Each structure stands twice: as structure tokens, then as C-alpha cells.
C-alpha positions in Angstrom: 0.0 0.0 0.0 1.4 3.4 -1.1 0.5 5.7 1.7 1.8 8.0 4.5 3.8 5.9 6.9 5.8 8.5 8.8 4.1 11.7 7.9 5.8 11.9 4.5 3.9 11.8 1.1 4.6 8.6 -0.8 2.2 8.7 -3.8 2.3 6.1 -6.6 3.9 7.0 -9.9 0.7 8.6 -11.2 -0.6 10.0 -7.9 -2.0 13.4 -7.5 -1.2 15.3 -4.3 -3.4 18.1 -2.9 -3.2 20.1 0.3 -6.5 20.9 2.0 -7.1 23.1 5.0 -9.0 22.2 8.2 -10.0 24.1 11.3 -7.4 26.2 13.1 -5.2 26.6 10.0 -4.3 22.8 10.0 -3.1 21.7 6.6 -3.6 18.1 5.4 -2.1 16.4 2.4 -4.3 14.0 0.4 -3.1 11.7 -2.3 -5.2 9.9 -4.9 -3.3 7.1 -6.6 -4.6 7.1 -10.2 -3.3 3.6 -10.8 -5.1 2.1 -7.9 -8.3 4.2 -8.2 -11.2 2.2 -9.8 -13.2 5.4 -10.4 -16.2 4.1 -8.4 -16.7 7.5 -6.7 -17.2 6.1 -3.2 -15.0 8.8 -1.7 -17.2 11.5 -3.2 -20.4 9.9 -2.0 -19.3 9.7 1.6 -17.2 12.9 2.1 -19.3 15.0 4.5 -17.7 18.3 3.4 -17.9 17.7 -0.4 -14.1 17.9 -0.8 -14.1 14.9 -3.1 -16.1 15.4 -6.3 -16.6 13.0 -9.2 -17.8 15.2 -12.1 -18.5 12.2 -14.4 -18.9 8.5 -13.9 -15.8 6.4 -14.3 -13.3 9.3 -13.8 -10.9 9.8 -11.0 -12.5 12.1 -8.3 -11.1 15.6 -7.8 -10.3 17.5 -4.6 -12.1 20.8 -5.0 -12.9 22.3 -1.6 -9.6 23.2 0.0 -10.9 24.8 3.2 -13.3 22.3 4.9 -11.6 19.0 5.7 -12.5 17.8 9.2 -10.1 14.8 9.0 -12.9 12.3 9.6 -11.2 9.6 7.6 -14.2 8.6 5.6 -12.3 8.7 2.3 -9.6 6.4 3.5 -12.0 4.1 5.2 -14.3 3.6 2.2 -11.8 3.1 -0.6 -11.7 -0.7 -1.4 -8.5 -0.2 -3.4 -6.5 1.8 -0.8 -6.0 4.5 -3.4 -6.4 7.4 -1.0 -3.8 8.6 1.5 -4.5 11.3 4.1 -1.6 12.8 6.1 -3.7 12.5 9.3 -3.9 8.8 8.9 -0.6 7.1 8.3 -0.7 3.4 7.2 0.2 2.3 10.7 -3.2 3.6 11.9 -5.3 1.9 9.2 -6.6 -1.6 9.8 -8.9 -3.7 7.6 -12.3 -4.4 9.1 -12.6 -8.0 10.0 -16.4 -8.6 9.5 -16.3 -12.0 11.0 -15.2 -10.4 14.3 -18.1 -8.1 14.5 -20.7 -9.0 17.2 -24.1 -10.2 16.2 -27.2 -8.0 16.7 -28.2 -10.4 19.5 -24.8 -9.9 21.2 -25.1 -6.1 21.0 -28.6 -6.2 22.4 -27.5 -8.5 25.2 -24.8 -6.0 26.1 -27.2 -3.1 26.1 -30.0 -4.9 28.0 -27.8 -6.3 30.8 -25.9 -3.1 31.6 -27.0 -1.7 35.0 -25.8 1.1 37.3 -23.6 -0.4 40.0 -23.2 1.4 43.3 -21.4 -1.3 45.4 -17.7 -1.8 44.8 -14.9 -4.0 46.1 -12.1 -2.4 47.9 -9.7 -3.1 45.0 -8.0 -0.6 42.6 -8.5 -0.8 38.9 -5.5 -1.6 36.7 -4.3 1.3 34.6 -4.7 -0.8 31.5 -8.3 -1.4 32.3 -9.0 2.3 32.7 -7.1 3.0 29.4 -9.2 0.4 27.7 -12.4 2.1 28.8 -11.2 5.5 27.6 -10.0 3.9 24.3 -13.6 2.9 23.7 -14.8 6.3 24.6 -12.6 8.1 22.1 -14.3 6.3 19.2 -17.7 7.9 19.9 -19.0 10.3 17.2 -18.5 14.0 17.7 -19.8 17.2 16.0 -17.6 18.1 13.0 -15.3 15.3 14.1 -13.9 17.7 16.8 -13.1 14.8 19.1 -13.3 17.5 21.8 -13.7 15.3 24.9 -10.8 15.1 27.3 -10.5 12.7 30.2 -9.4 13.0 33.8 -8.8 9.9 36.0 -9.1 10.4 39.7 -7.9 7.5 41.9 -6.6 9.3 45.0 -8.9 8.3 47.9 -8.4 11.6 49.7 -9.5 13.5 46.5 -12.5 11.2 45.9 -13.6 11.8 49.5 -13.2 15.5 49.0 -15.4 15.4 45.9 -18.2 13.7 47.8 -17.8 16.2 50.8 -18.0 19.1 48.4 -21.2 17.9 46.9 -22.7 17.4 50.3 -21.7 21.0 51.2 -23.4 22.1 48.0 -26.6 20.3 49.1 -26.5 22.1 52.4 -26.1 25.4 50.5 -29.3 24.6 48.5 -31.2 23.8 51.7 -30.2 27.1 53.2 -31.0 29.3 50.3 -34.4 27.6 49.6 -35.1 28.1 53.3 -34.7 31.8 52.7 -38.1 33.3 52.0 -36.8 36.1 49.8 -34.7 33.7 47.7 -37.5 31.3 47.4 -39.9 34.0 46.2 -37.3 35.3 43.6 -36.6 31.8 42.4 -40.3 31.1 41.9 -40.7 34.3 40.0 -37.7 33.7 37.8 -38.6 30.1 36.9 -41.5 28.5 38.8 -41.1 25.1 37.3 -37.4 24.8 38.1 -37.8 26.3 41.6 -40.6 23.9 42.5 -38.4 21.1 41.2 -35.7 22.3 43.6 -38.0 22.5 46.5 -39.2 19.0 45.8 -35.6 17.7 46.1 -34.9 19.2 49.6 -36.1 16.2 51.6 -33.8 14.0 49.5 -30.9 16.3 50.1 -31.4 16.1 53.8 -31.5 12.3 53.6 -28.2 12.2 51.7 -26.6 14.6 54.2 -27.6 12.3 57.1 -26.2 9.3 55.3 -22.9 11.1 54.6 -22.6 12.2 58.2 -23.2 8.6 59.4 -20.2 7.4 57.4 -22.0 6.3 54.2 -21.0 8.0 50.9 -24.2 8.5 48.8 -22.2 10.5 46.1 -19.5 8.1 44.9 -20.5 5.0 46.9 -16.8 4.2 47.7 -15.9 3.8 44.0 -12.1 3.6 43.6 -12.1 5.6 40.3 -13.8 8.7 39.0 -13.5 9.2 35.3 -14.4 12.8 34.3 -15.3 13.9 30.8 -14.5 17.6 30.0 -13.9 19.8 27.0 -13.0 23.4 26.0 -16.1 25.6 26.4 -15.5 27.1 22.9 -16.2 23.8 21.1 -19.7 23.5 19.7 -21.7 20.5 20.9 -18.9 19.6 23.4 -21.5 18.5 26.0 -23.2 16.2 23.5 -19.8 14.8 22.4 -18.9 14.1 26.0 -22.2 12.3 26.7 -21.6 10.1 23.6 -18.1 9.3 24.8 -19.5 8.5 28.3 -22.0 6.0 26.8 -19.2 4.3 24.9 -17.2 4.1 28.1 -20.1 2.7 30.0 -20.6 -0.1 27.5 -16.9 -1.0 27.4 -16.8 -1.0 31.2 -19.8 -3.4 31.3 -18.2 -5.7 28.7 -15.1 -5.8 31.0 -17.1 -6.6 34.0 -16.4 -3.3 35.6 -19.2 -1.8 37.7 -20.0 1.9 37.1 -22.7 4.5 37.4 -23.2 8.0 36.1 -22.4 10.5 38.8 -24.9 13.1 38.2 -24.4 14.6 41.7 -20.8 15.5 40.9 -22.2 17.7 38.1 -25.0 19.3 40.1 -23.0 22.2 41.7 -21.8 23.2 38.2 -25.3 23.5 37.0 -26.8 25.4 40.0 -28.7 28.5 38.8 -27.8 31.8 40.5 -24.8 30.2 42.2 -21.7 31.2 40.3 -19.5 30.6 43.3 -20.4 26.9 43.1 -20.3 26.4 39.4 -16.5 26.0 39.2 -16.1 24.3 42.6 -15.8 20.7 41.5 -13.9 21.4 38.2 -11.4 23.4 40.1 -11.1 20.8 42.8 -10.4 18.1 40.2 -7.9 20.3 38.3 -9.9 20.7 35.2 -8.5 23.6 33.1 -10.4 26.9 33.7 -11.3 27.1 30.0 -12.9 23.6 30.1 -16.4 22.6 31.3 -17.1 19.4 33.1 -19.8 17.5 31.1 -20.0 14.1 32.7 -18.4 11.6 35.1 -18.4 7.8 35.7 -17.7 6.1 39.0 -15.8 2.9 38.3 -14.8 -0.2 40.3 -15.1 -4.0 40.6 -18.7 -4.7 41.5 -19.6 -6.6 44.7 -22.8 -8.1 43.4 -23.2 -9.5 39.9 -26.7 -9.3 38.6 -28.4 -12.5 37.6 -31.5 -11.3 35.8 -32.2 -8.9 33.0 -35.2 -6.6 33.7 -37.4 -5.4 30.9 -37.8 -1.7 30.3 -40.9 0.3 29.5 -41.9 0.1 25.8 -40.6 3.0 23.7 -42.8 5.9 22.9 -42.7 6.2 19.1 -44.4 8.5 16.8 -44.1 7.8 13.1 -44.3 10.9 10.8 
């Protein structure tokens, strides 16, 4: 295969080389090997930015848009003749799909249907390779404009994990105090009645969680040995959606590995508190997330104490066909 192996251009004898521009001034080099190309136009049909264009059937496609490449790799992945080389994807990073290794629909559905949130963990650390494997699955999630914006932070230090839980508990106490203030409660109801009433409804639950924590039980992280945080620069569009997609990938890989986990929504709650700017950066700052990044999700991870025996059916989907 004639392709980029070390970042250098190695086209075939009749290859055409074109430079295209991506975001942030990035310049990519794309080669189409005319000898290999079968003129099927597949690259033109899948390119999301219209950079590859086949003006007539049975002719070699052209590269026409020199300012929109998002380095998604569709062109390299689709070509059955390996006629396209992209400088972002050296040959060492390209592997042929082994169809026979793909899981069946039944196997995929079994993985989805048997995944459950686990909140009881063994007092045993996770191996670094295991955590890296979970993140490796996360990074293959789709992202808007192929930004691959999600960044990962692994917290294993027990003192830090305890501090995260304690900080969330302090935040719940703060919410109880301010909703107990008649003036704040009135202003909150006037600003957004639905959200304020939802907050008031949560107060008894907050008090119960505080009692549990003060009795020595951690209702925030449940003693998980690892917290995996998903964050991204706030300037990236759809960064929150990208992070949630990556989190779901990580969840499924963790389940396949037999690693218990749950989505730690409470860790995110201070960052989403309305009219509480002093709390919005408390957890990200504690974790060491860069000031220009937002925290979008987190998973608590660990070896589960119980292993579930049965699969429980979910509610039927609500579908409207239009």
C-alpha cells in the first residue's frame, strides 16, 4: 500500500497530491493514486464536506474544496483499493475491518440490555490498562464536526475522591439554606417557577443524603475507587453532546469488561446550579480541570460486589411515526 507511513507523502507514480485546510489553520495532504483508483466515486459519495467530487462517472474524483476538511477519515476508510492517502492517517493507523469479528445483533442487544448502574464496589483498585481500555472505547464515539473534543481526567486518589463527595454534600447544604430563605424562594419562583418547584421537591432527598454522609456512608461516589471525568473546552460546539456520547461508549466497554459503574450526576450538580456562580466551578477546580474547560459528565468505576443474575425489561418505547 502506497501511503503516508511516517508523515511523508509517498504517492504512486501517477498519484495526485493536494493540500487541504482544516480548522485552526491545519493543513492536510491528500493523495489519490490514479493507478489504484477504480473510479467508483465512493469517496465522493461519503465525504461530508464535499471535498471529493466526481464530475463524471468512471473518472478519478477531484479535490475541490480546499478549506473544509474535518479529517474524519471517511475517504480512507471507504476506498476498497486503498487508493487514497491522508496525512492525518498514516498506514500504521489503518486496519482492515474483520467482518467475522463483529458482534451479532443479539450480542449487541445483550450488552445493552444487561448493563445496569452499580453502586457497590470491592475495595480493589482498577488496573491502569483497564481504565485506558475504557477510555479507548470512549474516544471512538462520534463528535460534532469530528472535533473529538472530549478530554479525560482519571481520579484515583482516595483523599481526592472523599473531598469530591464532601464538596457535593456542602453544596446540598447550601441549597437547603437558600431555599429556606423566603426572599430567595420568592425570587426563584418568579424567575422560573417550574425549576424552583423542582428544587423544593428535592430538599427532603438532600437532607437524607446529608444524614447518610454524616453517618459514614457516601451516597455520592459510593466508595468507587475511580472517578472518570469527561470535560472539554467551552468554545467547542456540541462539546456537551460529544462528552455524553463518549461517556456512553465508556459505559458499554466497562460493562463488557465486568467493571461496575454509574453516572455520577451529583458530581455535576454544583456546576449547573442556577444563580450560584461561586459553586459552578467548585468541582472542576477541585479536580484540576483547566479553567477554559467545562465538566460534562463523570463515571464512578470499580469492581462490583454483586453480579446481577437477571435482565429486567424496560418500558416500551414511545414512538411517533411521521
